[in-house]
N, C-alpha and C positions, 0 to 999 in steps of 0.2 A: 644488670643490665650492661655489658659491654658491646662495642662498637668499635670498628675499624675501616675501615678505605681506603683505597687504590690513590698511594703518590700524587701528588703534582696537583695544582691548583683547580677548583673546578667553580663554577659561575651557581649551578644546584649543590644543593646538603638533603636531607632524608631526616626529620625528625618526628619521633614516634613516641603518642604515647596512647597507653593502655584506655579504651574503654570498662569501664565495675561500676557497682553500686558505692557510690559513697559512704562511710563512714561515718557517725554519730561520733560529737565531738565532747565532749571530758574533761572537766573542767574537773585539773588535779588538785587541788584549795581545796578543802572538805570544810563547808561550811558550820557552824556552828548554833546555836542558841544564846542568847548572855546569861538566861536562869543558869545553859549547864555553870557554868565560873563562877556566874556572885552566889548564886547560894546552893543553899547543902538540899538533898535526897532530901531529906528532914521537912523541906522547906511547907508540903499541903497539911504536917501535924497541926500547923497551929491554926485554926481558921482567924486569929487577927492577921496573921503572918505574910497568911495566900489572898486578902483582902485588898492590903495593899501592893499584890505582883505587877495587875495590868499597868498601874503610874508608874511602878517603879521602872518596866521595862520599857516605858514609852520614854522616861526621860534619858532609859542608856541610846534608846535612835532617835531619837529627836533635838530638833533644835527650840529655842524661840523664841521667837519674833520680836519686835519693837513693842509691840502695842498688845503683846503677854501670849498670842494666842500662840498655837501651839503646832508647827508644820514640820514634814518629816524630811529629813536631811537631803541636800542639794543633791541628787545624784553627778551632776557634773564638776563636786566637790577633787579636788587634784589630790589630798590627802586619801583618797580611797579609804577612809578612816573603819566604813564599815561594811568591805569586799566580802567580808568575812562572814559576814551575817547573813542569816536565814529571814526570805523578804518572803517566803512562801513557804510551806512544807514539801512541796515538791524540787528544792532546791535543796535540799541536803541528799538528794539522786545525784545533781552537779552533772546534768544533762538536759543545757542552759535550752535548747531543741535549735540548737545548729549544726548543720550535714558536711563532714570533712568531704575534699575533692582527695582524689588517691596523691601522698608527696610521693609514693614510689612505682615501680615496676610492679612488684607484692609478687606474697605467692600464686603458683597456677600449679589447681592441681586436674590429676585425670577426675574423666565426666563433663571438665567443664568447656565453656562454650569460650576461646580466648577472643576477645573482639580488643580493636589497636585502632586508633585514628591518626593519619598517615600522613604528612604533612610536607611536599617538595619547595624548599622556600628556592627564590635565586637570591642570591647576596648580592649580584655584581651593580655594575652600574649601566646594562645593558640589556639588551630582551634578547631571548634563547627561542628558537623555535625547531617546533617538529618534532616535540619528547614523547619518545618509547616510553613508558612503565610498566615495571614488573613486582609485582613481590607473591611470592612465593615462601614457605614451612620447610623445610627439612629436619628432614630426620636420622636418625639412625637406618636406614631403614626402607626410608621412600623422600620422594619430594610433592609439595601441592604445591599447584600453584591456586591461587585468591583473589589473585585480577594478571590481564595482562589489556594492554592497548597499541598493539603492535595493527589490529586493522584501522585503529581509531583515532590516533596518534593525537595528543594532544597538541595542538597550534602554537600558541607560546606564549609566554610567562615573561611581562612586561618585568624589567627594574625590580627589586624591594618585590617581587609578587608571593603569590601559593601557587601550587595544587593539591585542594587534597582532597582525601579519601579515608574510609572502610572499607576494614576487612575484618572476616571470622574466621574461625578455624573449630570446630567442635576438638576435645584431645582427647587422642585415643591410646597415647605412648608415653610410656616413663622414661623418663631420662630428657636427656641434653636436648635444646631443640633450639636451631637462626631461623629469624626471620631474616630472609632477603630482600634486597629492596635495590633494585639496578632501573637505571638509568640510561635514554641512549637521545644525544637531544645535540643538535644544532648549534656552536660557537659563535658569536658576539664575527668573529671572520672567518666564517662557513667551517672552520673545522668540526664535524666526527666525531664527538666526546660519549666515552660510556663511562658512568658512574658506580660503582655497587659499598652499597652498605651492609651489614651484618650484624643484627641483634640480637643475643643470647638469651636466652632462657632454661630457668628446667624446672622439669614438671615433675609432680610426687602424685604421692600415694595419698588421698585425703580418707582413704576407708579400710581393713582390714577385713577381712574374712575368715575365721578360722569356723570348721564344720567337722563334724563328728555326724557318724550313723550305726543305727545299731536294727537291728534283725529279730523282732520277734515275732518266734512261730511263721507267718506270712505278710508279716505288716514290719516295714520298715519304718523307720524315725530320723529323721533329719531335724539334730539342731546346726543353726546357722548365729552364730555369734561375732555380729559387726563394733570396731571400736575405731571412734573420730581421732583423727591423727591429727588433725587441725586444730589454728589458734581458735577460731570461733564456735560455737552452735552449729550445729548442725539438724533441722530438722526433717526427720524420714518420710515424706510423704506417702513414699508410696512402697513396698517392701515385699515381694511378688514370687513366690517361684513357680517355675516356669516347666512339669516335668514332660520329659522325655515321652516319646511315641508306647503308649500302649499301658503304661502309667497315670492314675490318677489319686490329687492330692491336694490336702485338705490344712489349712494351718487350726491349730491347736491355742487358746487363751484360758488367761484365768480366771476364776473367778470374775464375773464379773457384776461390783456392787452396788453400779446405775442401772438396774433394768429397762431392757429398750424401749419400754412403754413408755416410760418418762423422760424419754428423751425421742421424741416425734422427727425431728432431722438428724439424729445418729447414722441413716441411709445417705443424704446427702453430701454431708458434713463432717468428718472425719481427722480428729487432731491428732495433728502430725505426733510421729516420738521424736522426744528431745534423746540427742546424744552433746549434753557438754562435751566440750574445746579440753584437747589432752587428754583427751583416756574416755572419755566416756561412753559405756558400755551396755545394747543390746542385744537381747536374745530371743531367736525365736526360733519354734518350734511348729515342726507340720510331718504329716503322716503319710503313708504311702501307701498304694496297693495298684494290685494291677489290674490293670482294669479287664471285664466278662470277658471280650471277646478277645483282649491284649494276653491273656493269660492258654490258650487254646496254637497260640503263635508260637513258632520255633524260635528257640535263644540261639546268642554265638556265644559260643563258647570261650572262659576269658572277661567278657565285654558286662556294663553293666552299665550305664550311663540314665545316671535319677533325673536328670534335667538342669538348669541355669536358675541363677538367680536375678530380677531385674529388681535394682537399688533408682531410688531418684531420694531427691534431697534439694532442699533451701539456704539460705546460710542468713545474716542475724536481719536484710531487707531485702532477701529475696530473690537473691544469684541463683540461679537455678543448678544443678548436675545430677549431672544420670551415672552410672553404671550396670557393666552385662559381667557380672562370673564365666568363668569359665566353667562346660560340660564336669557337676560334682557327678562321680562316681563310688558306687556301691562295692556291695562285695563282694569279688571274683565268681564269676558263676562256672560250675564242675558241670556239662552239655553229658543227660542222663538219657540211657535210651527210649524208660518209659519214665509214667512221672506220677504217684499213685497219689489222689486226693478223692476227700471226705464231701461229699454232692448233700448229705440230709444228714444227721445228726435229732435223734431225738430229743424234744427241751424240756420231757422228764424222763429218769426211768430210775427207777423204783428196783430196793432189790431184790435178790431173786428172782428178777420175775422177765423173761424174755423182751431183748426190744432188738430193729435191726436198724443198721447205718446201711445206704446207700453210697460207695465210692465207683469213684470214675480212674479204669486205666487209662491212659495217655501217648499214645504214639508218640516220641518227638525224635525221631527218625524218620529218613526221604525213603525206604523201604517197610517193609509188611513184614510182622516179627509177629511171632507166635506159630503152634494155638498155645496156650498158656495154661498152672497149674499154680493154683492160688490156695494157698491154707496157713491155720494161725500153727503158729507152734507154741506147744505146750513143757515146751522140756525147763523153763522153772517151775521150784515148787509153789505145792499147793498153796502153801503158805505165803507163800507171796504174791504167785498170780492171783489179780480182784477180779480179771472180770474173763471169759472164757467163751466157748462157743456151745451153744444152745445145740447140744446133739446128742448124740444117742451115750448114754450116761448110767451108770452104776450110781446108788446115791442107798449110803449108811447112816444109821441113827448110832453115834454113838454120845454116851455119856452129856447128853441132854446138847448138842453141838453136829450138822448138819454139814457132812462131810463129801465132796465131790469129784466124786474115779470118771477116770475117762476108759470105757473098755475097749481102747487103740492102744496095742501095745508100740504102735511106730511113735518118734519124737512131736510129732503132730497128730493134730485129733482131726481136724475136717479138711476136705479137699474140696476144692470145686474147677470143672473144666472151664476155660472163656476158650472162645472161638482167635482165626486169626483177627488181627488189625492191622489195616491199614497205613499207609502214611501218612503222618498229620493230623493221625484220626485221633477217639476213642471208643471204650465202649463199658459200661455200666452193670454191677451187680450188686446185689443185698448179700449181706456178711449177718446173719441174724447169732447175734451173743446172750450175755447173762450174768447179771456183775452176783461178787461173792462178794464185797467189801462195799459201805457205806463213803460218805465223800467226794475226793476231789483222789481220783484215780487217773487212769492213762491205758488205750489200746496198743497192745504192744505186738510186736514179732506177727507181723502179718507177711509173707509170702510169698515170692511169684518166680515159676521155675519155667522159664521156654525152654519149652517140647523139642525141639529143633535145634536150637543154638545150644542147646541144653546148658542156657546159660541161668542162674539163681541172682534173685534181686530178693535182699534184705534189706530192714531200715527206712525203707520206704517212708511209713506213714508213721505218725505218733500223736496221738490225739489224744485230748485232755475234756473226760467226763466232770457232770458231780454228778452221785447217787444217792436217793432219799433213802432214807433207811425206812422212811411212814408211807 
């Protein structure tokens, strides 16, 4: 922390101490048990030697009184000859149970609350009066006022006295910060003096959040990787994804080896996730789907805002922190005039038996489109086509196989007419199909033609289904 002030003698001076949680005092010397040095690892293999172990240990850590009785070593012994011995098994942790107050300004991280105890001291031999005090945080972007006593100045500070106050600020910016403390006061000779003092500190980023977005059919998966850059462990209380409008988000978790039925308090108390100091990482996976009502709304071309992450954590002794990421973007959206979606697909599809698929044709523009003609292209070879339109067919039995041919000589085998579709509305129709191959198959080749604008829309829908042979 750096401090600077204007030239010239002043009766007052600011002193700043950061208020934060204390840390655990750790004793650096490692304590040990005397048996670790005096006896080998095979001592307990000999039952006779093991039986004499308590007496031997007592001789090493105790003294003999004049009457022959054995007493513990005097703790006031200035030789400290027992200072490295384990008096209790917990001594091996090196934690004597003492708390250590901060010895320096320390590291300040984004998302924490900066809390400071400020004292303005009168080091002169006379009283100063009418003190106006201001404290503010100055960053590269803004100045935030923390304290202002202009409307109610401090009446006086006696010689050798002080005036104390506490300020708090939620750290929301990275980089250099300056705590500016100023005082305007009347000196002993009635002169009005101005005292500014500056306390500079840096704000670092405690976490890094890396995201990956994958789109599988109509489902978007968001993976968030959170890494700890601080020098202490962080306990993540909350990592929630707040989806944007028209999106629904569900967090995906791994296999739970502890059933909820055995944890009645799991809904009330959720153990925090540990991110170890110096690079601990934890991954989160979210599944995002458009809401039922949101999927009918028009999309803005080129933008695909998914949402943002809300992260809260605590340090070893409960110091809180909170961060909110920027808006996470998915793959850019290419605006389409129409969209074709499957509304209803049979759960069981049998080989060589007709089935019906209900489709929805949505107009995503602000004008009327249509009328439309819809067909399924059959330009692919019959050996590769697994699902076809169930219509006017010619069947030929040859070599024990059933081959299916379409009586139409055009490059499409089925045609359906649809009326005009109003702006931002939709129309449903049915498609009667038949499968000629079993297993996982794709329904492709559905083409929509706008008869008024003479515009063809193809590759609008690829739908995977499972065909059962039995």
